[in-house]
All heavy atoms as an XYZ file, in Angstrom:
848
protein
N      -3.182    -11.383      8.365
C      -4.399    -10.734      7.916
C      -4.734    -11.163      6.487
O      -5.892    -11.297      6.150
C      -4.257     -9.222      8.003
C      -5.480     -8.527      7.499
S      -5.722     -6.957      8.263
C      -6.987     -6.337      7.229
N      -3.705    -11.358      5.663
C      -3.951    -11.751      4.280
C      -4.681    -13.090      4.241
O      -5.575    -13.289      3.447
C      -2.615    -11.820      3.516
C      -2.776    -12.032      2.045
C      -3.458    -10.856      1.403
C      -3.565    -11.056     -0.086
N      -4.362    -10.069     -0.742
N      -4.307    -14.028      5.118
C      -4.989    -15.315      5.136
C      -6.423    -15.155      5.618
O      -7.310    -15.844      5.136
C      -4.264    -16.335      6.026
O      -3.502    -15.651      7.001
C      -3.375    -17.242      5.248
N      -6.651    -14.267      6.566
C      -8.009    -14.004      7.018
C      -8.859    -13.492      5.850
O      -9.999    -13.913      5.691
C      -8.028    -12.962      8.150
C      -7.394    -13.489      9.419
O      -7.268    -14.712      9.571
O      -7.028    -12.649     10.270
N      -8.289    -12.602      5.074
C      -8.996    -12.054      3.926
C      -9.282    -13.154      2.911
O     -10.410    -13.297      2.425
C      -8.189    -10.923      3.283
C      -8.823    -10.367      2.043
C      -9.878     -9.476      2.132
C      -8.381    -10.756      0.789
C     -10.486     -8.970      0.989
C      -8.974    -10.257     -0.355
C     -10.023     -9.357     -0.253
N      -8.255    -13.930      2.585
C      -8.414    -14.999      1.599
C      -9.439    -16.025      2.085
O     -10.282    -16.484      1.300
C      -7.077    -15.672      1.329
N      -9.392    -16.359      3.360
C     -10.350    -17.310      3.920
C     -11.768    -16.745      3.862
O     -12.721    -17.465      3.509
C      -9.967    -17.653      5.354
N     -11.915    -15.480      4.202
C     -13.242    -14.843      4.169
C     -13.785    -14.821      2.737
O     -14.967    -15.091      2.502
C     -13.159    -13.428      4.738
C     -14.473    -12.684      4.775
C     -15.540    -13.429      5.549
C     -15.628    -12.924      6.956
N     -16.722    -13.558      7.710
N     -12.920    -14.504      1.772
C     -13.365    -14.473      0.376
C     -13.763    -15.879     -0.086
O     -14.786    -16.055     -0.749
C     -12.264    -13.906     -0.529
C     -11.964    -12.437     -0.285
S     -13.410    -11.357     -0.431
C     -13.783    -11.518     -2.166
N     -12.969    -16.876      0.273
C     -13.277    -18.256     -0.095
C     -14.583    -18.705      0.554
O     -15.437    -19.310     -0.102
C     -12.125    -19.177      0.299
C     -12.327    -20.571     -0.231
O     -12.578    -20.761     -1.414
N     -12.236    -21.553      0.649
N     -14.738    -18.396      1.834
C     -15.969    -18.763      2.540
C     -17.191    -18.077      1.934
O     -18.268    -18.673      1.852
C     -15.863    -18.433      4.027
C     -14.935    -19.376      4.762
O     -14.619    -20.463      4.272
N     -14.476    -18.957      5.927
N     -17.021    -16.843      1.503
C     -18.135    -16.118      0.891
C     -18.531    -16.767     -0.435
O     -19.722    -16.914     -0.733
C     -17.780    -14.627      0.695
O     -17.469    -14.064      1.970
C     -18.926    -13.858      0.067
N     -17.543    -17.183     -1.218
C     -17.854    -17.868     -2.484
C     -18.593    -19.180     -2.216
O     -19.547    -19.526     -2.909
C     -16.575    -18.128     -3.275
C     -16.005    -16.884     -3.919
C     -14.718    -17.198     -4.649
C     -13.997    -15.928     -4.996
N     -14.109    -15.523     -6.354
N     -18.130    -19.898     -1.200
C     -18.813    -21.139     -0.829
C     -20.238    -20.843     -0.351
O     -21.178    -21.585     -0.670
C     -18.028    -21.880      0.255
C     -16.698    -22.500     -0.178
C     -15.932    -23.030      1.034
C     -16.913    -23.612     -1.205
N     -20.401    -19.773      0.407
C     -21.723    -19.390      0.899
C     -22.655    -19.081     -0.262
O     -23.804    -19.549     -0.294
C     -21.616    -18.172      1.829
C     -22.939    -17.668      2.359
S     -23.833    -18.850      3.384
C     -22.872    -18.735      4.896
N     -22.171    -18.304     -1.226
C     -22.987    -17.961     -2.394
C     -23.392    -19.235     -3.129
O     -24.553    -19.398     -3.520
C     -22.238    -16.979     -3.333
C     -22.927    -16.864     -4.680
C     -22.106    -15.619     -2.674
N     -22.447    -20.138     -3.290
C     -22.737    -21.398     -3.969
C     -23.797    -22.203     -3.208
O     -24.754    -22.718     -3.803
C     -21.449    -22.208     -4.100
O     -21.711    -23.450     -4.692
N     -23.628    -22.301     -1.896
C     -24.595    -23.026     -1.072
C     -25.955    -22.369     -1.080
O     -26.986    -23.046     -1.185
N     -25.981    -21.040     -0.961
C     -27.255    -20.316     -0.986
C     -27.982    -20.535     -2.305
O     -29.203    -20.690     -2.340
C     -27.028    -18.820     -0.751
C     -26.540    -18.401      0.640
C     -26.225    -16.902      0.651
C     -27.539    -18.762      1.724
N     -27.210    -20.546     -3.388
C     -27.795    -20.762     -4.708
C     -28.386    -22.175     -4.805
O     -29.498    -22.360     -5.303
C     -26.738    -20.540     -5.813
O     -26.218    -19.213     -5.685
C     -27.330    -20.708     -7.201
N     -27.637    -23.137     -4.305
C     -28.091    -24.528     -4.364
C     -29.342    -24.774     -3.525
O     -30.181    -25.597     -3.886
C     -26.984    -25.466     -3.888
O     -25.874    -25.397     -4.739
N     -29.460    -24.103     -2.409
C     -30.576    -24.327     -1.486
C     -31.522    -23.123     -1.420
O     -32.195    -22.899     -0.424
C     -30.041    -24.657     -0.093
C     -29.321    -25.978     -0.036
C     -27.950    -26.051     -0.255
C     -30.021    -27.152      0.207
C     -27.283    -27.268     -0.214
C     -29.364    -28.375      0.261
C     -27.997    -28.432      0.039
O     -27.340    -29.638      0.076
N     -31.585    -22.370     -2.509
C     -32.363    -21.132     -2.510
C     -33.850    -21.367     -2.237
O     -34.489    -20.549     -1.566
C     -32.172    -20.377     -3.822
O     -32.634    -21.158     -4.902
N     -34.405    -22.452     -2.724
C     -35.827    -22.727     -2.504
C     -36.124    -22.918     -1.018
O     -37.102    -22.400     -0.500
C     -36.280    -23.950     -3.304
C     -36.489    -23.683     -4.777
C     -37.473    -22.545     -5.058
O     -38.577    -22.535     -4.475
O     -37.121    -21.655     -5.859
N     -35.253    -23.651     -0.333
C     -35.454    -23.900      1.090
C     -35.247    -22.639      1.927
O     -35.871    -22.471      2.958
C     -34.500    -25.001      1.570
C     -34.834    -26.370      1.043
C     -33.724    -27.351      1.334
O     -32.852    -27.525      0.499
N     -33.773    -27.963      2.504
N     -34.360    -21.781      1.477
C     -34.011    -20.588      2.251
C     -34.900    -19.384      1.942
O     -34.872    -18.397      2.677
C     -32.538    -20.228      2.010
C     -31.532    -21.267      2.516
C     -30.157    -20.986      1.951
C     -31.502    -21.286      4.036
N     -35.661    -19.480      0.876
C     -36.494    -18.358      0.443
C     -37.437    -17.892      1.557
O     -37.605    -16.697      1.785
C     -37.297    -18.749     -0.798
C     -37.908    -17.571     -1.529
C     -38.651    -18.012     -2.766
C     -37.621    -18.238     -3.870
N     -38.239    -18.505     -5.172
N     -38.015    -18.825      2.293
C     -38.967    -18.466      3.356
C     -38.290    -17.763      4.527
O     -38.942    -17.157      5.371
C     -39.727    -19.704      3.836
C     -38.852    -20.731      4.478
C     -39.633    -21.979      4.796
N     -38.672    -22.980      5.265
C     -38.929    -23.870      6.163
N     -40.123    -23.940      6.691
N     -38.005    -24.729      6.522
N     -36.944    -17.829      4.579
C     -36.183    -17.148      5.624
C     -35.634    -15.796      5.158
O     -34.873    -15.154      5.865
C     -35.007    -18.015      6.105
C     -35.402    -19.329      6.680
C     -35.990    -19.137      8.039
N     -36.330    -20.443      8.613
C     -37.016    -20.575      9.707
N     -37.445    -19.524     10.353
N     -37.292    -21.769     10.166
N     -36.001    -15.404      3.958
C     -35.586    -14.094      3.457
C     -34.360    -14.120      2.569
O     -33.883    -13.078      2.120
N     -33.829    -15.303      2.326
C     -32.671    -15.417      1.437
C     -33.217    -15.676      0.032
O     -33.458    -16.812     -0.356
C     -31.731    -16.574      1.862
C     -31.297    -16.449      3.311
C     -30.539    -16.657      0.912
C     -30.277    -15.391      3.585
N     -33.407    -14.587     -0.694
C     -33.936    -14.720     -2.045
C     -32.829    -14.464     -3.068
O     -31.669    -14.254     -2.721
C     -35.122    -13.780     -2.259
C     -34.769    -12.320     -2.005
O     -33.578    -12.018     -1.746
O     -35.679    -11.467     -2.073
N     -33.198    -14.500     -4.332
C     -32.228    -14.314     -5.412
C     -31.540    -12.952     -5.317
O     -30.337    -12.830     -5.556
C     -32.926    -14.454     -6.767
C     -31.956    -14.506     -7.928
C     -32.681    -14.729     -9.256
O     -33.783    -15.292     -9.269
O     -32.101    -14.301    -10.279
N     -32.289    -11.931     -4.929
C     -31.710    -10.595     -4.791
C     -30.629    -10.577     -3.709
O     -29.546    -10.011     -3.901
C     -32.803     -9.578     -4.448
C     -32.289     -8.156     -4.351
C     -33.387     -7.161     -3.975
O     -34.581     -7.510     -4.026
O     -33.011     -6.023     -3.630
N     -30.909    -11.212     -2.582
C     -29.938    -11.287     -1.483
C     -28.658    -11.982     -1.959
O     -27.551    -11.498     -1.726
C     -30.552    -12.053     -0.301
C     -29.639    -12.162      0.883
C     -29.713    -11.247      1.919
C     -28.691    -13.185      0.971
C     -28.868    -11.344      3.016
C     -27.844    -13.279      2.062
C     -27.932    -12.363      3.089
N     -28.828    -13.113     -2.622
C     -27.675    -13.888     -3.111
C     -26.872    -13.072     -4.113
O     -25.635    -13.032     -4.048
C     -28.147    -15.225     -3.728
C     -28.813    -16.093     -2.651
C     -26.980    -15.968     -4.370
C     -29.564    -17.302     -3.198
N     -27.554    -12.400     -5.025
C     -26.865    -11.581     -6.035
C     -26.111    -10.417     -5.394
O     -25.011    -10.070     -5.842
C     -27.849    -11.078     -7.087
C     -28.284    -12.179     -8.025
O     -27.584    -13.170     -8.198
N     -29.462    -12.021     -8.606
N     -26.699     -9.812     -4.362
C     -26.018     -8.711     -3.669
C     -24.743     -9.205     -2.991
O     -23.698     -8.552     -3.054
C     -26.942     -8.074     -2.645
C     -28.016     -7.202     -3.265
C     -29.000     -6.648     -2.225
O     -28.790     -6.838     -1.006
O     -29.984     -6.017     -2.647
N     -24.817    -10.364     -2.349
C     -23.632    -10.929     -1.697
C     -22.556    -11.259     -2.727
O     -21.373    -10.958     -2.527
C     -24.014    -12.178     -0.893
C     -22.890    -12.865     -0.120
C     -22.245    -11.908      0.883
C     -23.423    -14.106      0.601
N     -22.970    -11.844     -3.836
C     -22.025    -12.178     -4.905
C     -21.396    -10.912     -5.492
O     -20.186    -10.856     -5.713
C     -22.748    -12.963     -6.000
C     -21.838    -13.489     -7.073
C     -22.614    -14.333     -8.074
C     -21.691    -14.902     -9.124
N     -22.418    -15.747    -10.075
N     -22.201     -9.881     -5.709
C     -21.704     -8.611     -6.247
C     -20.702     -7.967     -5.283
O     -19.637     -7.498     -5.706
C     -22.856     -7.659     -6.533
C     -22.496     -6.290     -7.103
C     -21.825     -6.433     -8.463
C     -23.729     -5.404     -7.217
N     -21.038     -7.964     -4.005
C     -20.111     -7.407     -3.003
C     -18.790     -8.151     -3.021
O     -17.715     -7.546     -2.981
C     -20.735     -7.464     -1.607
C     -21.775     -6.413     -1.286
C     -22.495     -6.762      0.013
C     -21.137     -5.040     -1.191
N     -18.857     -9.454     -3.088
C     -17.641    -10.276     -3.128
C     -16.791     -9.927     -4.347
O     -15.562     -9.772     -4.249
C     -18.039    -11.748     -3.154
O     -16.919    -12.570     -3.347
N     -17.428     -9.790     -5.504
C     -16.700     -9.436     -6.735
C     -16.079     -8.046     -6.637
O     -14.929     -7.834     -7.051
C     -17.628     -9.512     -7.945
C     -18.038    -10.938     -8.268
O     -17.386    -11.891     -7.875
N     -19.147    -11.084     -8.974
N     -16.834     -7.082     -6.096
C     -16.318     -5.714     -5.945
C     -15.118     -5.695     -4.994
O     -14.133     -4.996     -5.243
C     -17.408     -4.783     -5.436
C     -18.482     -4.483     -6.467
C     -19.658     -3.697     -5.897
O     -19.768     -3.547     -4.658
O     -20.474     -3.225     -6.703
N     -15.204     -6.464     -3.922
C     -14.104     -6.524     -2.953
C     -12.867     -7.128     -3.592
O     -11.748     -6.657     -3.374
C     -14.531     -7.298     -1.690
C     -15.521     -6.442     -0.893
C     -13.336     -7.691     -0.841
C     -16.224     -7.167      0.222
N     -13.046     -8.147     -4.414
C     -11.911     -8.747     -5.112
C     -11.225     -7.734     -6.024
O      -9.994     -7.640     -6.060
C     -12.380     -9.944     -5.940
C     -11.758    -11.233     -5.495
C     -12.203    -12.410     -6.333
O     -13.413    -12.607     -6.513
O     -11.305    -13.122     -6.800
N     -12.013     -6.955     -6.742
C     -11.466     -5.923     -7.634
C     -10.703     -4.874     -6.820
O      -9.574     -4.502     -7.163
C     -12.586     -5.270     -8.474
C     -13.122     -6.272     -9.496
C     -12.087     -4.004     -9.165
C     -14.422     -5.852    -10.169
N     -11.309     -4.411     -5.734
C     -10.651     -3.406     -4.887
C      -9.363     -3.947     -4.284
O      -8.350     -3.242     -4.211
C     -11.601     -2.945     -3.775
C     -12.764     -2.068     -4.224
C     -13.752     -1.883     -3.078
C     -12.265     -0.733     -4.734
N      -9.381     -5.196     -3.857
C      -8.178     -5.803     -3.290
C      -7.057     -5.879     -4.327
O      -5.897     -5.584     -4.025
C      -8.491     -7.198     -2.742
C      -7.281     -7.827     -2.090
O      -6.764     -7.297     -1.110
N      -6.829     -8.930     -2.627
N      -7.400     -6.261     -5.548
C      -6.393     -6.310     -6.614
C      -5.807     -4.932     -6.889
O      -4.592     -4.786     -7.083
C      -6.988     -6.917     -7.888
C      -7.267     -8.396     -7.752
O      -6.680     -9.082     -6.929
N      -8.192     -8.900     -8.551
N      -6.672     -3.927     -6.908
C      -6.197     -2.551     -7.109
C      -5.279     -2.131     -5.971
O      -4.230     -1.516     -6.189
C      -7.374     -1.582     -7.206
C      -8.174     -1.716     -8.478
C      -9.440     -0.867     -8.490
O      -9.733     -0.181     -7.481
O     -10.152     -0.890     -9.509
N      -5.659     -2.478     -4.743
C      -4.843     -2.131     -3.575
C      -3.472     -2.812     -3.642
O      -2.449     -2.191     -3.349
C      -5.572     -2.536     -2.296
C      -4.806     -2.140     -1.040
C      -5.448     -2.682      0.214
O      -5.856     -3.838      0.261
N      -5.540     -1.847      1.228
N      -3.441     -4.079     -4.011
C      -2.169     -4.801     -4.124
C      -1.276     -4.168     -5.190
O      -0.063     -4.067     -5.007
C      -2.410     -6.286     -4.433
C      -3.039     -7.060     -3.298
C      -2.214     -7.064     -2.021
O      -0.970     -7.143     -2.090
O      -2.824     -6.959     -0.932
N      -1.878     -3.724     -6.281
C      -1.116     -3.052     -7.345
C      -0.506     -1.747     -6.816
O       0.665     -1.443     -7.068
C      -2.020     -2.788     -8.549
C      -1.336     -2.081     -9.668
N      -0.386     -2.689    -10.466
C      -1.436     -0.797    -10.109
C       0.055     -1.817    -11.344
N      -0.568     -0.665    -11.152
N      -1.304     -0.997     -6.073
C      -0.825      0.270     -5.509
C       0.305      0.014     -4.503
O       1.303      0.744     -4.474
C      -1.988      1.056     -4.866
C      -2.937      1.553     -5.952
C      -1.469      2.218     -4.023
C      -4.258      2.097     -5.438
N       0.160     -1.037     -3.697
C       1.222     -1.389     -2.743
C       2.530     -1.691     -3.478
O       3.602     -1.284     -3.043
C       0.822     -2.608     -1.912
C      -0.167     -2.343     -0.828
C      -0.436     -3.649     -0.083
C      -1.558     -3.564      0.892
N      -1.827     -4.870      1.532
N       2.413     -2.405     -4.580
C       3.588     -2.745     -5.383
C       4.257     -1.482     -5.926
O       5.483     -1.342     -5.888
C       3.176     -3.662     -6.533
O       4.248     -3.906     -7.390
N       3.437     -0.562     -6.430
C       3.978      0.708     -6.932
C       4.629      1.505     -5.813
O       5.667      2.134     -6.010
C       2.866      1.532     -7.581
C       2.387      0.990     -8.901
C       1.250      1.804     -9.502
O       0.593      2.584     -8.772
O       1.011      1.656    -10.711
N       4.022      1.484     -4.627
C       4.569      2.213     -3.490
C       5.930      1.653     -3.092
O       6.862      2.408     -2.810
C       3.603      2.154     -2.298
C       4.075      2.832     -1.017
C       4.327      4.318     -1.242
C       3.067      2.606      0.093
N       6.058      0.332     -3.098
C       7.352     -0.277     -2.764
C       8.424      0.171     -3.748
O       9.549      0.478     -3.352
C       7.238     -1.801     -2.751
C       6.534     -2.338     -1.542
C       6.456     -3.856     -1.569
C       5.683     -4.369     -0.370
N       5.590     -5.841     -0.380
N       8.089      0.202     -5.021
C       9.049      0.630     -6.044
C       9.431      2.090     -5.842
O      10.612      2.455     -5.934
C       8.474      0.409     -7.436
N       8.441      2.950     -5.557
C       8.721      4.376     -5.336
C       9.566      4.572     -4.078
O      10.448      5.426     -4.042
C       7.423      5.180     -5.209
C       6.695      5.370     -6.497
C       7.488      6.239     -7.444
C       6.752      6.404     -8.750
N       7.575      7.021     -9.766
N       9.288      3.789     -3.051
C      10.060      3.888     -1.812
C      11.515      3.518     -2.065
O      12.425      4.188     -1.572
C       9.451      2.976     -0.723
O       8.105      3.391     -0.482
C      10.237      3.050      0.564
N      11.746      2.490     -2.852
C      13.108      2.096     -3.200
C      13.800      3.202     -3.987
O      14.955      3.552     -3.704
C      13.091      0.795     -3.998
C      14.438      0.214     -4.389
C      15.282     -0.098     -3.148
C      14.246     -1.043     -5.220
N      13.095      3.790     -4.968
C      13.652      4.912     -5.737
C      14.012      6.074     -4.811
O      15.086      6.668     -4.935
C      12.647      5.409     -6.784
C      12.481      4.453     -7.947
O      13.298      3.524     -8.093
O      11.512      4.642     -8.718
N      13.101      6.388     -3.897
C      13.327      7.484     -2.954
C      14.565      7.223     -2.100
O      15.413      8.100     -1.935
C      12.095      7.680     -2.059
C      12.222      8.710     -0.942
C      12.457     10.108     -1.509
C      10.985      8.687     -0.067
N      14.691      6.020     -1.562
C      15.856      5.682     -0.727
C      17.158      5.804     -1.509
O      18.153      6.311     -1.004
C      15.709      4.275     -0.171
C      14.699      4.193      0.934
C      14.624      2.804      1.517
N      13.623      2.764      2.571
C      12.909      1.714      2.871
N      13.091      0.582      2.208
N      12.024      1.763      3.831
N      17.137      5.334     -2.758
C      18.345      5.434     -3.587
C      18.719      6.890     -3.860
O      19.899      7.257     -3.792
C      18.156      4.673     -4.899
C      18.158      3.176     -4.699
O      18.736      2.659     -3.753
N      17.493      2.462     -5.583
N      17.729      7.713     -4.167
C      18.002      9.131     -4.424
C      18.491      9.826     -3.149
O      19.374     10.683     -3.202
C      16.754      9.843     -4.969
C      16.339      9.392     -6.336
C      17.359      9.764     -7.387
C      16.906      9.307     -8.756
N      17.917      9.531     -9.778
N      17.913      9.463     -1.998
C      18.367     10.050     -0.733
C      19.820      9.692     -0.453
O      20.597     10.532      0.009
C      17.485      9.584      0.428
C      16.169     10.325      0.606
C      15.287      9.603      1.628
C      16.397     11.758      1.042
N      20.208      8.457     -0.738
C      21.608      8.050     -0.555
C      22.530      8.882     -1.446
O      23.580      9.348     -1.002
C      21.776      6.560     -0.882
C      21.289      5.627      0.186
C      21.492      4.177     -0.233
C      20.847      3.234      0.752
N      20.970      1.819      0.317
N      22.113      9.062     -2.699
C      22.915      9.862     -3.628
C      23.026     11.304     -3.139
O      24.116     11.891     -3.161
C      22.289      9.844     -5.025
C      22.375      8.520     -5.725
C      21.620      8.528     -7.050
O      21.143      9.554     -7.523
N      21.504      7.356     -7.667
N      21.897     11.863     -2.690
C      21.900     13.246     -2.207
C      22.782     13.383     -0.970
O      23.579     14.323     -0.866
C      20.482     13.703     -1.881
C      20.421     15.170     -1.437
S      18.771     15.681     -0.924
C      18.645     14.886      0.674
N      22.657     12.454     -0.031
C      23.460     12.522      1.187
C      24.950     12.430      0.886
O      25.762     13.121      1.512
C      23.053     11.419      2.168
C      21.709     11.686      2.810
O      21.266     12.830      2.901
N      21.047     10.630      3.243
N      25.316     11.611     -0.082
C      26.717     11.486     -0.479
C      27.221     12.810     -1.070
O      28.299     13.293     -0.697
C      26.868     10.353     -1.491
C      28.282     10.056     -1.864
C      28.357      8.868     -2.816
C      29.786      8.636     -3.244
N      29.889      7.540     -4.210
N      26.433     13.404     -1.967
C      26.819     14.691     -2.575
C      26.876     15.800     -1.518
O      27.783     16.626     -1.518
C      25.821     15.101     -3.665
C      25.857     14.248     -4.891
C      27.047     14.610     -5.739
C      27.011     13.831     -7.036
N      28.247     13.971     -7.776
N      25.875     15.796     -0.621
C      25.836     16.810      0.439
C      27.076     16.705      1.323
O      27.711     17.713      1.633
C      24.572     16.637      1.279
C      24.462     17.641      2.401
C      23.880     18.877      2.201
C      24.981     17.359      3.666
C      23.792     19.805      3.219
C      24.909     18.282      4.698
C      24.313     19.498      4.478
O      24.246     20.418      5.482
N      27.419     15.486      1.734
C      28.599     15.293      2.591
C      29.881     15.747      1.901
O      30.741     16.382      2.517
C      28.739     13.817      2.982
O      27.700     13.437      3.833
N      29.972     15.423      0.624
C      31.144     15.836     -0.146
C      31.234     17.361     -0.215
O      32.294     17.958      0.021
C      31.060     15.235     -1.551
C      32.255     15.528     -2.422
C      32.112     14.907     -3.808
O      31.340     13.956     -3.973
O      32.771     15.414     -4.732
N      30.091     17.993     -0.521
C      30.073     19.456     -0.613
C      30.388     20.088      0.735
O      31.167     21.054      0.818
C      28.703     19.924     -1.109
N      29.834     19.567      1.796
C      30.058     20.109      3.139
C      31.536     20.035      3.514
O      32.109     20.996      4.034
C      29.205     19.334      4.148
C      29.311     19.850      5.566
C      28.382     19.062      6.478
C      28.541     19.477      7.919
N      27.645     18.711      8.807
N      32.137     18.899      3.234
C      33.552     18.729      3.545
C      34.401     19.744      2.783
O      35.301     20.390      3.352
C      34.005     17.303      3.206
C      35.444     17.030      3.572
C      35.913     15.593      3.447
C      35.334     14.796      2.353
N      35.961     13.490      2.131
N      34.111     19.940      1.495
C      34.890     20.868      0.680
C      34.656     22.317      1.098
O      35.596     23.130      1.101
C      34.571     20.671     -0.796
C      35.000     19.311     -1.369
C      34.541     19.167     -2.812
C      36.508     19.113     -1.246
N      33.420     22.662      1.478
C      33.129     24.013      1.962
C      33.929     24.273      3.227
O      34.535     25.349      3.390
C      31.613     24.201      2.212
C      31.344     25.449      3.035
C      30.862     24.268      0.886
N      33.966     23.307      4.135
C      34.677     23.487      5.404
C      36.185     23.634      5.191
O      36.854     24.306      5.968
C      34.383     22.310      6.340
C      32.947     22.362      6.886
C      32.609     21.124      7.672
C      32.845     21.362      9.130
N      32.404     20.232      9.973
N      36.676     23.037      4.099
C      38.110     23.165      3.798
C      38.404     24.526      3.167
O      39.378     25.183      3.497
C      38.574     22.036      2.844
C      38.557     20.688      3.584
C      39.950     22.315      2.266
C      38.774     19.492      2.668
N      37.528     24.957      2.282
C      37.804     26.101      1.426
C      37.243     27.425      1.938
O      37.790     28.480      1.633
C      37.218     25.797      0.033
C      37.838     26.528     -1.111
C      39.349     26.339     -1.241
O      39.871     25.226     -1.133
O      40.010     27.372     -1.452
N      36.170     27.417      2.690
C      35.482     28.644      3.091
C      35.721     28.892      4.584
O      35.670     27.968      5.392
C      33.953     28.518      2.828
C      33.672     28.142      1.364
C      33.199     29.773      3.226
C      34.076     29.163      0.345
N      35.953     30.154      4.965
C      36.144     30.467      6.378
C      34.904     30.093      7.208
O      33.762     30.210      6.741
C      36.356     31.984      6.394
C      36.728     32.350      5.002
C      36.116     31.329      4.115
N      35.138     29.659      8.443
C      34.068     29.174      9.318
C      32.949     30.194      9.499
O      31.784     29.831      9.587
C      34.656     28.793     10.684
C      33.632     28.234     11.645
C      34.244     27.827     12.974
O      35.451     27.857     13.149
N      33.396     27.451     13.910
N      33.282     31.454      9.505
C      32.284     32.511      9.715
C      31.221     32.514      8.617
O      30.097     32.964      8.828
C      32.981     33.893      9.842
C      32.006     34.903     10.405
C      33.493     34.392      8.535
C      32.466     35.489     11.678
N      31.546     31.973      7.452
C      30.613     31.961      6.319
C      29.885     30.622      6.151
O      29.039     30.486      5.271
C      31.371     32.309      5.038
C      31.906     33.729      5.048
C      32.783     33.999      3.851
O      33.592     33.149      3.454
N      32.635     35.176      3.276
N      30.157     29.659      7.005
C      29.522     28.336      6.881
C      28.000     28.399      7.003
O      27.297     27.625      6.375
C      30.064     27.372      7.931
C      31.491     26.949      7.698
C      32.317     27.286      6.674
C      32.247     26.104      8.557
N      33.553     26.707      6.826
C      33.538     25.964      7.987
C      31.988     25.450      9.748
C      34.535     25.194      8.562
C      32.981     24.685     10.321
C      34.244     24.554      9.728
N      27.499     29.328      7.811
C      26.053     29.435      7.993
C      25.327     29.714      6.680
O      24.189     29.277      6.494
C      25.709     30.525      9.011
C      25.784     30.099     10.472
C      25.514     31.286     11.380
C      24.832     28.961     10.778
N      25.964     30.414      5.771
C      25.323     30.696      4.488
C      25.177     29.422      3.646
O      24.448     29.411      2.658
C      26.087     31.771      3.712
O      27.389     31.340      3.414
N      25.841     28.344      4.056
C      25.700     27.034      3.406
C      24.803     26.096      4.228
O      24.623     24.931      3.897
C      27.078     26.370      3.237
C      27.974     27.094      2.281
C      28.850     28.072      2.750
C      27.956     26.819      0.933
C      29.685     28.747      1.879
C      28.794     27.492      0.057
C      29.656     28.465      0.532
N      24.291     26.617      5.361
C      23.467     25.793      6.232
C      24.292     24.913      7.155
O      23.777     23.948      7.721
N      25.550     25.226      7.310
C      26.436     24.426      8.162
C      26.548     25.093      9.517
O      27.028     26.232      9.630
C      27.852     24.274      7.517
C      27.725     23.599      6.154
C      28.780     23.493      8.446
C      29.011     23.547      5.350
N      26.110     24.390     10.564
C      26.122     24.931     11.921
C      27.281     24.381     12.742
O      27.360     24.671     13.939
C      24.804     24.602     12.646
C      23.618     25.278     11.994
O      23.704     26.424     11.580
N      22.523     24.561     11.897
N      28.135     23.604     12.144
C      29.257     22.985     12.872
C      30.193     24.041     13.427
O      30.350     25.126     12.871
C      30.063     22.057     11.946
C      29.225     20.913     11.405
O      28.058     20.797     11.789
O      29.757     20.135     10.590
N      30.803     23.688     14.544
C      31.791     24.589     15.140
C      33.160     24.367     14.505
O      33.971     25.264     14.432
C      31.899     24.353     16.664
C      30.623     24.641     17.410
C      30.289     26.107     17.392
C      29.022     26.374     18.136
N      28.418     27.632     17.831
N      33.415     23.198     14.062
C      34.684     22.896     13.416
C      34.547     21.794     12.456
O      33.899     20.970     12.214
C      35.723     22.488     14.446
C      37.080     23.107     14.460
C      37.895     23.474     13.314
N      37.971     24.898     13.034
C      38.251     25.390     11.860
N      38.449     24.629     10.820
N      38.357     26.640     11.641
């Protein structure tokens, strides 16, 4: 999909360039300066939005990695605590720790 996007953006830039070069010939078909400017503006806005989206994706990847690391740490601490509770506390009281194990 990224190549489709890049190709579409490149083709649009080429189209704007061609429309600009042949604007006199195309004017009678409704392709005027306003049309060309609108297409160019849309292309520029899309480029800005795409860059913002890529930045957000990068931040999301970093946050996801942080989250996974913290989850690993939490799971390790939880397992350690659970094991020690099961050793030290009578089984009848395990539910107060959220432990549903039978043994």
